[in-house]
C-alpha positions, 0 to 999 in steps of 0.5 A: 856979476856972473849969470845963473845957469841951471843944468838938468841931467839924468835918465840917460848914462853919461860920464859925470866928471868930464861932463862937470868939467864941460859945464864949468868951462863955458864962461862966468856962470853960476852953475847949479846942476840938478839930476833926475828924479830930484831935478823934476821935483825942483823944477816943479817947485820953481828952480828954473823960473829965474835962471838966466840960462837953462841947459837940458842934458836929460832924458826924462820919463823912461824906465828901462827894465827887462829888455824893454822900456816904459814911459810916463809924462812929467809931473804937471808942476814940471810941465807947467814950470817949463811952459811958463819959463818959455812964456816969460821969454826965458830961453833954453839950450837942449843937448843930445839925448834931450831929443828923446826925453818925455815921450808922453809929452808931445808938446815937449818935442814941438818945443824942441823941434824934433823927436827921437823914438825908442819904440815905434809910435806916432809923431805929429799924428803919423805912424813912425818907426823907432829912431836910429843911433850910431856911436863914434861917428867921425864927420865934418860939421858944416856951419850953414848960418851966420848966427850968434850960436855959430859966431867964431866957429870955422865954416867946417870942423871935425867931430866924433860923436853919436848921431841920430836918425830921428825926426827933425821938424826942419820947417819949424827951425832955423838950421845952424849946423849940418853933418857930412854923415849920410842919414840913411837906414844903412848907416844907423842901428835900431833903437828898439833892437838895442833896448831889447838886447840886440845892440848895433843891429838894423836887421829887419828895421826900416826907416826913411832917410833923415835930416843931417841937421845937428844944430838949430834955433827956434822960437818957443813962444816969446823965448829962444831955444837952441838944440845941439845934437852934440854931446855923447862922450868925453871926447865930444865934451872936449872938442873946442868947437863944440864948447864954443857952440854950446857957450855961444848958445847959452849966452844967446838964449840968456840975451847976450850976443857973443 
């Protein structure tokens, strides 16, 4: 009997057909795919409560307009539904731009184990510059833990993907995979400059060196959460090692060891 997988997306552009192919390539799952804003309402009404696995490929809470971005917190019903799911012991996997979602819900980022900032703000009470991004980075992914999520992966494998220079709360997580890329200001572009109309620039932007961690596991109360930084393009979706890691992660958080 197949298990149920609920996928949440929306709030950030992606290529829909290749992504659909990805989420239906991960094993014998009964897949339900919900897109924001309908996804937020459905989860608030209980859609995530009984799903065996939950995949966040969304970036909720933003409105991009007039070369700027505004944000809002999730509905109380959505917030309560996610917290209650983790409290019940049911886990989740989060991918890629989920690290930037729900900017006005700090608890979300504590659950994820990191945070991407589109504009300068505060992270855990400390001032922080906006985060950095870099598309189409060719790098070597390096497995750093013997873990169900990394089972069957080679010690190193090639990736081409967008990377982030963002906050990773390494003290709170179990590292799984690191990137060979160098996570310094000179190798990334400013997110704030991008949304204000100047793409691919770091002029006048400063950011401290960041973590090269691109996959981790952490506990959220009684439940497991896995974050995979992979996931920007169809090329990434098609990478067999990325698919293996994602499939492993979903089975792991659903209580199955690959």
